[in-house]
mmCIF file as gemmi writes it, N, C-alpha and C atoms, coordinates in Angstrom:
data_model
loop_
_atom_site.group_PDB
_atom_site.id
_atom_site.type_symbol
_atom_site.label_atom_id
_atom_site.label_alt_id
_atom_site.label_comp_id
_atom_site.label_asym_id
_atom_site.label_entity_id
_atom_site.label_seq_id
_atom_site.pdbx_PDB_ins_code
_atom_site.Cartn_x
_atom_site.Cartn_y
_atom_site.Cartn_z
_atom_site.occupancy
_atom_site.B_iso_or_equiv
_atom_site.pdbx_formal_charge
_atom_site.auth_seq_id
_atom_site.auth_asym_id
_atom_site.pdbx_PDB_model_num
ATOM 1 N N . MET Axp A 1 ? 80.766 -81.869 6.656 1 0 ? 1 A 1
ATOM 2 C CA . MET Axp A 1 ? 82.005 -80.584 6.271 1 0 ? 1 A 1
ATOM 3 C C . MET Axp A 1 ? 83.237 -81.199 5.52 1 0 ? 1 A 1
ATOM 4 N N . LYS Axp A 2 ? 83.128 -81.037 3.572 1 0 ? 2 A 1
ATOM 5 C CA . LYS Axp A 2 ? 83.488 -81.228 2.293 1 0 ? 2 A 1
ATOM 6 C C . LYS Axp A 2 ? 85.867 -81.135 2.989 1 0 ? 2 A 1
ATOM 7 N N . THR Axp A 3 ? 86.532 -81.366 2.694 1 0 ? 3 A 1
ATOM 8 C CA . THR Axp A 3 ? 87.757 -81.113 3.453 1 0 ? 3 A 1
ATOM 9 C C . THR Axp A 3 ? 88.573 -80.423 1.658 1 0 ? 3 A 1
ATOM 10 N N . VAL Axp A 4 ? 89.041 -79.27 0.965 1 0 ? 4 A 1
ATOM 11 C CA . VAL Axp A 4 ? 90.079 -79.546 0.264 1 0 ? 4 A 1
ATOM 12 C C . VAL Axp A 4 ? 91.191 -80.237 -0.224 1 0 ? 4 A 1
ATOM 13 N N . GLU Axp A 5 ? 92.095 -81.315 -0.759 1 0 ? 5 A 1
ATOM 14 C CA . GLU Axp A 5 ? 93.677 -81.185 0.129 1 0 ? 5 A 1
ATOM 15 C C . GLU Axp A 5 ? 93.542 -80.764 -1.22 1 0 ? 5 A 1
ATOM 16 N N . ASN Axp A 6 ? 94.971 -79.307 -1.511 1 0 ? 6 A 1
ATOM 17 C CA . ASN Axp A 6 ? 95.987 -79.139 -1.82 1 0 ? 6 A 1
ATOM 18 C C . ASN Axp A 6 ? 97.571 -79.886 -1.968 1 0 ? 6 A 1
ATOM 19 N N . ASN Axp A 7 ? 96.964 -80.94 -3.506 1 0 ? 7 A 1
ATOM 20 C CA . ASN Axp A 7 ? 98.823 -81.104 -3.571 1 0 ? 7 A 1
ATOM 21 C C . ASN Axp A 7 ? 99.435 -80.333 -3.877 1 0 ? 7 A 1
ATOM 22 N N . VAL Axp A 8 ? 100.697 -80.806 -3.751 1 0 ? 8 A 1
ATOM 23 C CA . VAL Axp A 8 ? 101.827 -79.933 -5.15 1 0 ? 8 A 1
ATOM 24 C C . VAL Axp A 8 ? 103.016 -81.122 -5.088 1 0 ? 8 A 1
ATOM 25 N N . ASN Axp A 9 ? 102.924 -80.735 -6.743 1 0 ? 9 A 1
ATOM 26 C CA . ASN Axp A 9 ? 103.568 -81.825 -7.068 1 0 ? 9 A 1
ATOM 27 C C . ASN Axp A 9 ? 105.588 -81.077 -7.141 1 0 ? 9 A 1
ATOM 28 N N . PHE Axp A 10 ? 106.183 -81.946 -7.016 1 0 ? 10 A 1
ATOM 29 C CA . PHE Axp A 10 ? 107.411 -81.946 -6.951 1 0 ? 10 A 1
ATOM 30 C C . PHE Axp A 10 ? 108.655 -83.358 -7.444 1 0 ? 10 A 1
ATOM 31 N N . THR Axp A 11 ? 109.713 -82.409 -7.277 1 0 ? 11 A 1
ATOM 32 C CA . THR Axp A 11 ? 111.272 -83.593 -7.751 1 0 ? 11 A 1
ATOM 33 C C . THR Axp A 11 ? 111.528 -83.895 -6.9 1 0 ? 11 A 1
ATOM 34 N N . VAL Axp A 12 ? 111.921 -85.249 -6.713 1 0 ? 12 A 1
ATOM 35 C CA . VAL Axp A 12 ? 113.226 -85.161 -5.662 1 0 ? 12 A 1
ATOM 36 C C . VAL Axp A 12 ? 114.421 -86.751 -6.268 1 0 ? 12 A 1
ATOM 37 N N . LYS Axp A 13 ? 115.846 -85.791 -6.553 1 0 ? 13 A 1
ATOM 38 C CA . LYS Axp A 13 ? 116.363 -86.505 -7.195 1 0 ? 13 A 1
ATOM 39 C C . LYS Axp A 13 ? 117.357 -86.972 -6.327 1 0 ? 13 A 1
ATOM 40 N N . LEU Axp A 14 ? 117.049 -88.487 -6.385 1 0 ? 14 A 1
ATOM 41 C CA . LEU Axp A 14 ? 117.693 -89.787 -6.383 1 0 ? 14 A 1
ATOM 42 C C . LEU Axp A 14 ? 118.866 -90.229 -6.624 1 0 ? 14 A 1
ATOM 43 N N . ASP Axp A 15 ? 120.126 -90.566 -5.893 1 0 ? 15 A 1
ATOM 44 C CA . ASP Axp A 15 ? 120.728 -91.748 -7.146 1 0 ? 15 A 1
ATOM 45 C C . ASP Axp A 15 ? 120.771 -92.963 -6.364 1 0 ? 15 A 1
ATOM 46 N N . ALA Axp A 16 ? 121.789 -94.102 -7.28 1 0 ? 16 A 1
ATOM 47 C CA . ALA Axp A 16 ? 120.608 -95.002 -7.764 1 0 ? 16 A 1
ATOM 48 C C . ALA Axp A 16 ? 120.595 -96.111 -6.069 1 0 ? 16 A 1
ATOM 49 N N . VAL Axp A 17 ? 121.396 -95.462 -5.704 1 0 ? 17 A 1
ATOM 50 C CA . VAL Axp A 17 ? 121.574 -96.559 -4.585 1 0 ? 17 A 1
ATOM 51 C C . VAL Axp A 17 ? 120.452 -96.219 -3.444 1 0 ? 17 A 1
ATOM 52 N N . ASP Axp A 18 ? 120.191 -94.822 -3.508 1 0 ? 18 A 1
ATOM 53 C CA . ASP Axp A 18 ? 118.92 -94.114 -2.392 1 0 ? 18 A 1
ATOM 54 C C . ASP Axp A 18 ? 117.529 -95.132 -2.661 1 0 ? 18 A 1
ATOM 55 N N . ASN Axp A 19 ? 117.538 -94.345 -4.892 1 0 ? 19 A 1
ATOM 56 C CA . ASN Axp A 19 ? 116.333 -94.719 -5.122 1 0 ? 19 A 1
ATOM 57 C C . ASN Axp A 19 ? 115.881 -95.96 -4.984 1 0 ? 19 A 1
ATOM 58 N N . ASN Axp A 20 ? 116.949 -97.3 -4.722 1 0 ? 20 A 1
ATOM 59 C CA . ASN Axp A 20 ? 116.684 -99.176 -5.128 1 0 ? 20 A 1
ATOM 60 C C . ASN Axp A 20 ? 116.873 -99.451 -3.406 1 0 ? 20 A 1
ATOM 61 N N . ARG Axp A 21 ? 117.146 -98.476 -2.685 1 0 ? 21 A 1
ATOM 62 C CA . ARG Axp A 21 ? 116.616 -98.241 -1.287 1 0 ? 21 A 1
ATOM 63 C C . ARG Axp A 21 ? 115.425 -97.588 -0.944 1 0 ? 21 A 1
ATOM 64 N N . LEU Axp A 22 ? 114.875 -97.081 -1.408 1 0 ? 22 A 1
ATOM 65 C CA . LEU Axp A 22 ? 112.962 -96.316 -1.078 1 0 ? 22 A 1
ATOM 66 C C . LEU Axp A 22 ? 112.271 -97.274 -2.019 1 0 ? 22 A 1
ATOM 67 N N . SER Axp A 23 ? 112.983 -98.093 -3.049 1 0 ? 23 A 1
ATOM 68 C CA . SER Axp A 23 ? 112.025 -98.986 -3.599 1 0 ? 23 A 1
ATOM 69 C C . SER Axp A 23 ? 111.657 -100.824 -2.359 1 0 ? 23 A 1
ATOM 70 N N . ALA Axp A 24 ? 112.909 -100.716 -2.143 1 0 ? 24 A 1
ATOM 71 C CA . ALA Axp A 24 ? 112.89 -102.124 -1.314 1 0 ? 24 A 1
ATOM 72 C C . ALA Axp A 24 ? 112.233 -101.512 -0.148 1 0 ? 24 A 1
ATOM 73 N N . LEU Axp A 25 ? 112.689 -100.47 0.53 1 0 ? 25 A 1
ATOM 74 C CA . LEU Axp A 25 ? 111.398 -100.209 1.997 1 0 ? 25 A 1
ATOM 75 C C . LEU Axp A 25 ? 110.438 -99.806 1.27 1 0 ? 25 A 1
ATOM 76 N N . ALA Axp A 26 ? 109.876 -99.415 0.096 1 0 ? 26 A 1
ATOM 77 C CA . ALA Axp A 26 ? 108.264 -98.927 0.277 1 0 ? 26 A 1
ATOM 78 C C . ALA Axp A 26 ? 107.769 -100.532 -0.389 1 0 ? 26 A 1
ATOM 79 N N . ALA Axp A 27 ? 108.652 -101.694 -1.172 1 0 ? 27 A 1
ATOM 80 C CA . ALA Axp A 27 ? 108.517 -102.426 -1.404 1 0 ? 27 A 1
ATOM 81 C C . ALA Axp A 27 ? 107.379 -103.748 0.146 1 0 ? 27 A 1
ATOM 82 N N . LEU Axp A 28 ? 108.634 -103.753 1.388 1 0 ? 28 A 1
ATOM 83 C CA . LEU Axp A 28 ? 108.598 -104.104 2.582 1 0 ? 28 A 1
ATOM 84 C C . LEU Axp A 28 ? 107.499 -104.089 3.066 1 0 ? 28 A 1
ATOM 85 N N . LYS Axp A 29 ? 107.21 -101.977 3.109 1 0 ? 29 A 1
ATOM 86 C CA . LYS Axp A 29 ? 105.664 -101.526 3.777 1 0 ? 29 A 1
ATOM 87 C C . LYS Axp A 29 ? 104.534 -102.653 2.518 1 0 ? 29 A 1
ATOM 88 N N . LYS Axp A 30 ? 104.548 -102.031 2.007 1 0 ? 30 A 1
ATOM 89 C CA . LYS Axp A 30 ? 103.528 -102.032 0.158 1 0 ? 30 A 1
ATOM 90 C C . LYS Axp A 30 ? 103.015 -101.445 0.442 1 0 ? 30 A 1
ATOM 91 N N . GLN Axp A 31 ? 103.677 -100.288 0.135 1 0 ? 31 A 1
ATOM 92 C CA . GLN Axp A 31 ? 103.748 -99.096 -0.094 1 0 ? 31 A 1
ATOM 93 C C . GLN Axp A 31 ? 104.239 -98.279 -1.064 1 0 ? 31 A 1
ATOM 94 N N . THR Axp A 32 ? 103.917 -97.539 -1.606 1 0 ? 32 A 1
ATOM 95 C CA . THR Axp A 32 ? 104.272 -96.778 -3.287 1 0 ? 32 A 1
ATOM 96 C C . THR Axp A 32 ? 105.55 -95.901 -2.313 1 0 ? 32 A 1
ATOM 97 N N . PRO Axp A 33 ? 106.529 -95.687 -3.733 1 0 ? 33 A 1
ATOM 98 C CA . PRO Axp A 33 ? 107.349 -94.957 -2.971 1 0 ? 33 A 1
ATOM 99 C C . PRO Axp A 33 ? 107.509 -93.401 -2.855 1 0 ? 33 A 1
ATOM 100 N N . GLN Axp A 34 ? 106.156 -92.928 -3.253 1 0 ? 34 A 1
ATOM 101 C CA . GLN Axp A 34 ? 105.148 -91.67 -3.364 1 0 ? 34 A 1
ATOM 102 C C . GLN Axp A 34 ? 105.01 -91.726 -1.553 1 0 ? 34 A 1
ATOM 103 N N . ALA Axp A 35 ? 104.455 -92.388 -1.401 1 0 ? 35 A 1
ATOM 104 C CA . ALA Axp A 35 ? 103.451 -92.95 0.001 1 0 ? 35 A 1
ATOM 105 C C . ALA Axp A 35 ? 104.346 -92.734 1.348 1 0 ? 35 A 1
ATOM 106 N N . VAL Axp A 36 ? 106.194 -93.716 0.961 1 0 ? 36 A 1
ATOM 107 C CA . VAL Axp A 36 ? 107.546 -93.607 1.652 1 0 ? 36 A 1
ATOM 108 C C . VAL Axp A 36 ? 108.11 -91.876 1.502 1 0 ? 36 A 1
ATOM 109 N N . LEU Axp A 37 ? 107.796 -91.026 0.711 1 0 ? 37 A 1
ATOM 110 C CA . LEU Axp A 37 ? 109.337 -89.838 0.73 1 0 ? 37 A 1
ATOM 111 C C . LEU Axp A 37 ? 107.647 -88.963 1.407 1 0 ? 37 A 1
ATOM 112 N N . ASN Axp A 38 ? 106.15 -88.82 1.33 1 0 ? 38 A 1
ATOM 113 C CA . ASN Axp A 38 ? 105.91 -87.973 1.738 1 0 ? 38 A 1
ATOM 114 C C . ASN Axp A 38 ? 105.253 -88.763 3.051 1 0 ? 38 A 1
ATOM 115 N N . GLN Axp A 39 ? 105.926 -89.584 3.539 1 0 ? 39 A 1
ATOM 116 C CA . GLN Axp A 39 ? 105.871 -90.188 5.528 1 0 ? 39 A 1
ATOM 117 C C . GLN Axp A 39 ? 107.154 -89.165 6.097 1 0 ? 39 A 1
ATOM 118 N N . ALA Axp A 40 ? 108.173 -89.67 5.132 1 0 ? 40 A 1
ATOM 119 C CA . ALA Axp A 40 ? 109.698 -89.378 5.252 1 0 ? 40 A 1
ATOM 120 C C . ALA Axp A 40 ? 109.807 -87.161 5.795 1 0 ? 40 A 1
ATOM 121 N N . VAL Axp A 41 ? 109.596 -87.067 3.797 1 0 ? 41 A 1
ATOM 122 C CA . VAL Axp A 41 ? 109.258 -85.576 4.593 1 0 ? 41 A 1
ATOM 123 C C . VAL Axp A 41 ? 108.219 -84.8 5.426 1 0 ? 41 A 1
ATOM 124 N N . HIS Axp A 42 ? 107.141 -85.779 6.467 1 0 ? 42 A 1
ATOM 125 C CA . HIS Axp A 42 ? 105.733 -85.147 6.426 1 0 ? 42 A 1
ATOM 126 C C . HIS Axp A 42 ? 107.035 -85.076 7.668 1 0 ? 42 A 1
ATOM 127 N N . ASP Axp A 43 ? 107.328 -86.469 8.525 1 0 ? 43 A 1
ATOM 128 C CA . ASP Axp A 43 ? 108.218 -86.496 9.702 1 0 ? 43 A 1
ATOM 129 C C . ASP Axp A 43 ? 109.129 -85.547 9.258 1 0 ? 43 A 1
ATOM 130 N N . TYR Axp A 44 ? 110.086 -85.54 8.678 1 0 ? 44 A 1
ATOM 131 C CA . TYR Axp A 44 ? 110.974 -84.596 8.683 1 0 ? 44 A 1
ATOM 132 C C . TYR Axp A 44 ? 110.583 -83.011 9.235 1 0 ? 44 A 1
ATOM 133 N N . LEU Axp A 45 ? 109.495 -82.734 8.179 1 0 ? 45 A 1
ATOM 134 C CA . LEU Axp A 45 ? 109.297 -81.199 8.668 1 0 ? 45 A 1
ATOM 135 C C . LEU Axp A 45 ? 108.934 -80.909 10.337 1 0 ? 45 A 1
ATOM 136 N N . LEU Axp A 46 ? 107.71 -82.014 11.151 1 0 ? 46 A 1
ATOM 137 C CA . LEU Axp A 46 ? 107.726 -81.793 11.947 1 0 ? 46 A 1
ATOM 138 C C . LEU Axp A 46 ? 109.273 -81.932 13.062 1 0 ? 46 A 1
ATOM 139 N N . ARG Axp A 47 ? 109.662 -82.559 12.899 1 0 ? 47 A 1
ATOM 140 C CA . ARG Axp A 47 ? 110.771 -83.131 14.014 1 0 ? 47 A 1
ATOM 141 C C . ARG Axp A 47 ? 111.963 -81.549 13.319 1 0 ? 47 A 1
ATOM 142 N N . GLU Axp A 48 ? 111.52 -81.269 12.44 1 0 ? 48 A 1
ATOM 143 C CA . GLU Axp A 48 ? 112.198 -80.095 12.298 1 0 ? 48 A 1
ATOM 144 C C . GLU Axp A 48 ? 112.278 -78.499 12.653 1 0 ? 48 A 1
ATOM 145 N N . MET Axp A 49 ? 110.504 -78.15 12.618 1 0 ? 49 A 1
ATOM 146 C CA . MET Axp A 49 ? 110.052 -77.498 13.02 1 0 ? 49 A 1
ATOM 147 C C . MET Axp A 49 ? 110.34 -77.011 14.677 1 0 ? 49 A 1
ATOM 148 N N . ALA Axp A 50 ? 109.821 -78.782 15.631 1 0 ? 50 A 1
ATOM 149 C CA . ALA Axp A 50 ? 109.893 -78.776 16.627 1 0 ? 50 A 1
ATOM 150 C C . ALA Axp A 50 ? 111.533 -78.034 17.425 1 0 ? 50 A 1
ATOM 151 N N . ARG Axp A 51 ? 112.024 -78.794 16.532 1 0 ? 51 A 1
ATOM 152 C CA . ARG Axp A 51 ? 113.853 -78.423 16.582 1 0 ? 51 A 1
ATOM 153 C C . ARG Axp A 51 ? 114.147 -76.618 16.818 1 0 ? 51 A 1
ATOM 154 N N . GLN Axp A 52 ? 113.489 -75.899 15.706 1 0 ? 52 A 1
ATOM 155 C CA . GLN Axp A 52 ? 113.052 -74.382 15.755 1 0 ? 52 A 1
ATOM 156 C C . GLN Axp A 52 ? 112.687 -74.084 16.752 1 0 ? 52 A 1
ATOM 157 N N . SER Axp A 53 ? 111.518 -75.038 17.417 1 0 ? 53 A 1
ATOM 158 C CA . SER Axp A 53 ? 110.826 -74.051 17.913 1 0 ? 53 A 1
ATOM 159 C C . SER Axp A 53 ? 111.634 -73.51 19.59 1 0 ? 53 A 1
ATOM 160 N N . PHE Axp A 54 ? 112.467 -74.981 20.033 1 0 ? 54 A 1
ATOM 161 C CA . PHE Axp A 54 ? 113.389 -75.55 21.171 1 0 ? 54 A 1
ATOM 162 C C . PHE Axp A 54 ? 114.355 -74.31 21.097 1 0 ? 54 A 1
ATOM 163 N N . ILE Axp A 55 ? 115.164 -74.079 19.619 1 0 ? 55 A 1
ATOM 164 C CA . ILE Axp A 55 ? 116.127 -72.996 19.141 1 0 ? 55 A 1
ATOM 165 C C . ILE Axp A 55 ? 115.328 -71.839 19.404 1 0 ? 55 A 1
ATOM 166 N N . ASN Axp A 56 ? 114.436 -71.791 19.011 1 0 ? 56 A 1
ATOM 167 C CA . ASN Axp A 56 ? 113.786 -69.75 19.364 1 0 ? 56 A 1
ATOM 168 C C . ASN Axp A 56 ? 113.748 -69.783 21.133 1 0 ? 56 A 1
ATOM 169 N N . GLU Axp A 57 ? 112.925 -70.791 21.331 1 0 ? 57 A 1
ATOM 170 C CA . GLU Axp A 57 ? 112.808 -70.679 23.154 1 0 ? 57 A 1
ATOM 171 C C . GLU Axp A 57 ? 113.615 -70.454 23.819 1 0 ? 57 A 1
ATOM 172 N N . ALA Axp A 58 ? 115.011 -71.511 22.811 1 0 ? 58 A 1
ATOM 173 C CA . ALA Axp A 58 ? 116.362 -71.004 23.914 1 0 ? 58 A 1
ATOM 174 C C . ALA Axp A 58 ? 116.923 -69.804 24.096 1 0 ? 58 A 1
ATOM 175 N N . ASN Axp A 59 ? 116.826 -69.05 22.77 1 0 ? 59 A 1
ATOM 176 C CA . ASN Axp A 59 ? 117.428 -68.026 22.86 1 0 ? 59 A 1
ATOM 177 C C . ASN Axp A 59 ? 116.194 -66.688 23.121 1 0 ? 59 A 1
ATOM 178 N N . ASP Axp A 60 ? 115.5 -67.465 22.834 1 0 ? 60 A 1
ATOM 179 C CA . ASP Axp A 60 ? 114.148 -66.408 23.517 1 0 ? 60 A 1
ATOM 180 C C . ASP Axp A 60 ? 114.826 -66.423 25.845 1 0 ? 60 A 1
ATOM 181 N N . SER Axp A 61 ? 115.083 -67.317 25.582 1 0 ? 61 A 1
ATOM 182 C CA . SER Axp A 61 ? 115.536 -67.775 26.898 1 0 ? 61 A 1
ATOM 183 C C . SER Axp A 61 ? 116.632 -66.68 27.132 1 0 ? 61 A 1
ATOM 184 N N . TRP Axp A 62 ? 116.998 -66.95 26.443 1 0 ? 62 A 1
ATOM 185 C CA . TRP Axp A 62 ? 118.749 -65.909 27.371 1 0 ? 62 A 1
ATOM 186 C C . TRP Axp A 62 ? 119.431 -64.71 26.819 1 0 ? 62 A 1
ATOM 187 N N . GLU Axp A 63 ? 118.137 -64.34 26.418 1 0 ? 63 A 1
ATOM 188 C CA . GLU Axp A 63 ? 118.432 -62.386 25.986 1 0 ? 63 A 1
ATOM 189 C C . GLU Axp A 63 ? 116.97 -62.098 27.427 1 0 ? 63 A 1
ATOM 190 N N . ASN Axp A 64 ? 116.394 -63.152 27.818 1 0 ? 64 A 1
ATOM 191 C CA . ASN Axp A 64 ? 115.403 -62.604 29.194 1 0 ? 64 A 1
ATOM 192 C C . ASN Axp A 64 ? 116.717 -62.755 30.201 1 0 ? 64 A 1
ATOM 193 N N . TYR Axp A 65 ? 117.217 -63.999 30.235 1 0 ? 65 A 1
ATOM 194 C CA . TYR Axp A 65 ? 118.055 -63.669 31.65 1 0 ? 65 A 1
ATOM 195 C C . TYR Axp A 65 ? 119.157 -62.301 31.316 1 0 ? 65 A 1
ATOM 196 N N . ALA Axp A 66 ? 119.639 -61.944 30.367 1 0 ? 66 A 1
ATOM 197 C CA . ALA Axp A 66 ? 120.924 -60.833 29.587 1 0 ? 66 A 1
ATOM 198 C C . ALA Axp A 66 ? 120.03 -59.994 29.884 1 0 ? 66 A 1
ATOM 199 N N . GLN Axp A 67 ? 118.119 -59.915 29.814 1 0 ? 67 A 1
ATOM 200 C CA . GLN Axp A 67 ? 118.264 -58.635 29.85 1 0 ? 67 A 1
ATOM 201 C C . GLN Axp A 67 ? 117.512 -57.857 31.673 1 0 ? 67 A 1
ATOM 202 N N . THR Axp A 68 ? 117.167 -59.474 32.702 1 0 ? 68 A 1
ATOM 203 C CA . THR Axp A 68 ? 116.442 -59.399 33.778 1 0 ? 68 A 1
ATOM 204 C C . THR Axp A 68 ? 117.599 -59.94 34.941 1 0 ? 68 A 1
ATOM 205 N N . GLY Axp A 69 ? 118.875 -60.73 33.903 1 0 ? 69 A 1
ATOM 206 C CA . GLY Axp A 69 ? 119.414 -61.884 35.352 1 0 ? 69 A 1
ATOM 207 C C . GLY Axp A 69 ? 118.606 -62.958 35.976 1 0 ? 69 A 1
ATOM 208 N N . GLN Axp A 70 ? 117.185 -63.035 36.14 1 0 ? 70 A 1
ATOM 209 C CA . GLN Axp A 70 ? 116.404 -63.845 36.808 1 0 ? 70 A 1
ATOM 210 C C . GLN Axp A 70 ? 117.005 -65.343 36.539 1 0 ? 70 A 1
ATOM 211 N N . HIS Axp A 71 ? 117.219 -66.245 36.863 1 0 ? 71 A 1
ATOM 212 C CA . HIS Axp A 71 ? 117.71 -67.622 36.766 1 0 ? 71 A 1
ATOM 213 C C . HIS Axp A 71 ? 117.009 -68.858 37.572 1 0 ? 71 A 1
ATOM 214 N N . ILE Axp A 72 ? 117.238 -69.678 37.812 1 0 ? 72 A 1
ATOM 215 C CA . ILE Axp A 72 ? 117.518 -70.958 38.641 1 0 ? 72 A 1
ATOM 216 C C . ILE Axp A 72 ? 118.778 -71.661 38.177 1 0 ? 72 A 1
ATOM 217 N N . SER Axp A 73 ? 119.31 -72.137 39.5 1 0 ? 73 A 1
ATOM 218 C CA . SER Axp A 73 ? 120.647 -72.309 39.96 1 0 ? 73 A 1
ATOM 219 C C . SER Axp A 73 ? 120.749 -74.113 38.964 1 0 ? 73 A 1
ATOM 220 N N . LEU Axp A 74 ? 121.735 -75.133 38.989 1 0 ? 74 A 1
ATOM 221 C CA . LEU Axp A 74 ? 121.445 -76.094 37.731 1 0 ? 74 A 1
ATOM 222 C C . LEU Axp A 74 ? 120.939 -76.568 39.284 1 0 ? 74 A 1
ATOM 223 N N . GLU Axp A 75 ? 120.901 -77.2 40.703 1 0 ? 75 A 1
ATOM 224 C CA . GLU Axp A 75 ? 121.761 -77.582 41.275 1 0 ? 75 A 1
ATOM 225 C C . GLU Axp A 75 ? 119.759 -77.448 41.853 1 0 ? 75 A 1
ATOM 226 N N . GLU Axp A 76 ? 118.9 -75.987 41.385 1 0 ? 76 A 1
ATOM 227 C CA . GLU Axp A 76 ? 117.418 -75.756 42.471 1 0 ? 76 A 1
ATOM 228 C C . GLU Axp A 76 ? 116.732 -76.911 40.882 1 0 ? 76 A 1
ATOM 229 N N . PHE Axp A 77 ? 117.138 -76.952 39.407 1 0 ? 77 A 1
ATOM 230 C CA . PHE Axp A 77 ? 116.258 -77.76 38.681 1 0 ? 77 A 1
ATOM 231 C C . PHE Axp A 77 ? 116.77 -78.998 38.52 1 0 ? 77 A 1
ATOM 232 N N . ALA Axp A 78 ? 117.736 -79.936 39.753 1 0 ? 78 A 1
ATOM 233 C CA . ALA Axp A 78 ? 118.45 -80.567 39.49 1 0 ? 78 A 1
ATOM 234 C C . ALA Axp A 78 ? 116.922 -81.936 40.704 1 0 ? 78 A 1
ATOM 235 N N . ASP Axp A 79 ? 116.913 -80.714 41.838 1 0 ? 79 A 1
ATOM 236 C CA . ASP Axp A 79 ? 116.428 -80.899 42.905 1 0 ? 79 A 1
ATOM 237 C C . ASP Axp A 79 ? 114.969 -80.479 42.594 1 0 ? 79 A 1
ATOM 238 N N . TRP Axp A 80 ? 114.18 -79.961 42.493 1 0 ? 80 A 1
ATOM 239 C CA . TRP Axp A 80 ? 113.238 -80.232 40.577 1 0 ? 80 A 1
ATOM 240 C C . TRP Axp A 80 ? 112.894 -81.476 40.256 1 0 ? 80 A 1
ATOM 241 N N . VAL Axp A 81 ? 114.058 -81.551 39.65 1 0 ? 81 A 1
ATOM 242 C CA . VAL Axp A 81 ? 113.015 -82.941 38.328 1 0 ? 81 A 1
ATOM 243 C C . VAL Axp A 81 ? 113.144 -84.299 39.827 1 0 ? 81 A 1
ATOM 244 N N . ASP Axp A 82 ? 114.283 -83.959 40.502 1 0 ? 82 A 1
ATOM 245 C CA . ASP Axp A 82 ? 113.733 -84.964 41.732 1 0 ? 82 A 1
ATOM 246 C C . ASP Axp A 82 ? 112.524 -85.382 42.021 1 0 ? 82 A 1
ATOM 247 N N . THR Axp A 83 ? 112.363 -84.517 42.708 1 0 ? 83 A 1
ATOM 248 C CA . THR Axp A 83 ? 111.219 -83.957 43.161 1 0 ? 83 A 1
ATOM 249 C C . THR Axp A 83 ? 110.042 -84.621 42.41 1 0 ? 83 A 1
ATOM 250 N N . VAL Axp A 84 ? 109.906 -83.685 41.236 1 0 ? 84 A 1
ATOM 251 C CA . VAL Axp A 84 ? 108.727 -84.249 40.484 1 0 ? 84 A 1
ATOM 252 C C . VAL Axp A 84 ? 108.339 -85.192 39.984 1 0 ? 84 A 1
ATOM 253 N N . GLN Axp A 85 ? 109.13 -85.543 40 1 0 ? 85 A 1
ATOM 254 C CA . GLN Axp A 85 ? 108.671 -87.462 39.168 1 0 ? 85 A 1
ATOM 255 C C . GLN Axp A 85 ? 108.559 -88.531 40.307 1 0 ? 85 A 1
ATOM 256 N N . HIS Axp A 86 ? 108.215 -87.437 42.177 1 0 ? 86 A 1
ATOM 257 C CA . HIS Axp A 86 ? 107.552 -88.74 42.925 1 0 ? 86 A 1
ATOM 258 C C . HIS Axp A 86 ? 106.375 -87.541 43.296 1 0 ? 86 A 1
ATOM 259 N N . GLN Axp A 87 ? 106.719 -86.91 42.71 1 0 ? 87 A 1
ATOM 260 C CA . GLN Axp A 87 ? 105.166 -85.454 43.223 1 0 ? 87 A 1
ATOM 261 C C . GLN Axp A 87 ? 105.171 -84.697 42.099 1 0 ? 87 A 1
ATOM 262 N N . PRO Axp A 88 ? 104.064 -84.685 40.687 1 0 ? 88 A 1
ATOM 263 C CA . PRO Axp A 88 ? 104.629 -84.376 39.202 1 0 ? 88 A 1
ATOM 264 C C . PRO Axp A 88 ? 104.06 -82.904 39.422 1 0 ? 88 A 1
ATOM 265 N N . ASP Axp A 89 ? 102.744 -83.088 40.577 1 0 ? 89 A 1
ATOM 266 C CA . ASP Axp A 89 ? 102.546 -81.781 40.658 1 0 ? 89 A 1
ATOM 267 C C . ASP Axp A 89 ? 102.574 -79.986 41.298 1 0 ? 89 A 1
ATOM 268 N N . THR Axp A 90 ? 104.367 -81.007 41.348 1 0 ? 90 A 1
ATOM 269 C CA . THR Axp A 90 ? 105.527 -79.586 41.954 1 0 ? 90 A 1
ATOM 270 C C . THR Axp A 90 ? 105.751 -79.014 42.172 1 0 ? 90 A 1
ATOM 271 N N . SER Axp A 91 ? 105.501 -77.383 41.952 1 0 ? 91 A 1
ATOM 272 C CA . SER Axp A 91 ? 106.152 -76.831 40.682 1 0 ? 91 A 1
ATOM 273 C C . SER Axp A 91 ? 107.397 -76.159 40.883 1 0 ? 91 A 1
ATOM 274 N N . MET Axp A 92 ? 107.863 -75.498 38.833 1 0 ? 92 A 1
ATOM 275 C CA . MET Axp A 92 ? 108.896 -75.281 39.137 1 0 ? 92 A 1
ATOM 276 C C . MET Axp A 92 ? 109.546 -74.148 40.358 1 0 ? 92 A 1
ATOM 277 N N . PRO Axp A 93 ? 111.289 -74.659 40.547 1 0 ? 93 A 1
ATOM 278 C CA . PRO Axp A 93 ? 111.875 -73.064 41.37 1 0 ? 93 A 1
ATOM 279 C C . PRO Axp A 93 ? 111.421 -71.722 40.599 1 0 ? 93 A 1
ATOM 280 N N . ILE Axp A 94 ? 111.238 -71.022 42.322 1 0 ? 94 A 1
ATOM 281 C CA . ILE Axp A 94 ? 110.441 -69.518 41.127 1 0 ? 94 A 1
ATOM 282 C C . ILE Axp A 94 ? 112.459 -68.509 40.836 1 0 ? 94 A 1
ATOM 283 N N . CYS Axp A 95 ? 112.043 -67.703 40.474 1 0 ? 95 A 1
ATOM 284 C CA . CYS Axp A 95 ? 113.722 -67.391 39.054 1 0 ? 95 A 1
ATOM 285 C C . CYS Axp A 95 ? 114.099 -66.745 40.286 1 0 ? 95 A 1
ATOM 286 N N . HIS Axp A 96 ? 115.103 -65.648 40.296 1 0 ? 96 A 1
ATOM 287 C CA . HIS Axp A 96 ? 115.808 -64.567 40.357 1 0 ? 96 A 1
ATOM 288 C C . HIS Axp A 96 ? 116.918 -64.472 40.319 1 0 ? 96 A 1
ATOM 289 N N . LYS Axp A 97 ? 117.704 -63.617 41.225 1 0 ? 97 A 1
ATOM 290 C CA . LYS Axp A 97 ? 118.879 -63.276 40.557 1 0 ? 97 A 1
ATOM 291 C C . LYS Axp A 97 ? 120.124 -63.79 41.425 1 0 ? 97 A 1
């Protein structure tokens, strides 16, 4: 099965210093500046999507706590972390009020 890539062009305006740094890095990596920029954008998007997912999960957890009062204490969590290092199948503590 053949896949189709949809490439979209856009312009990035760099100052002279960053443009020189990009060119030097591309030369060191034996890649084109475009390839280096593509990888940089790809990595940035993955990192920022993961960051946003973490923030969303934290907000959801806070909303759940605000509505239900269900939680585990820091001490319970720390004890679980200590245990799971030696017994990876250990279940997380059960939430309570």
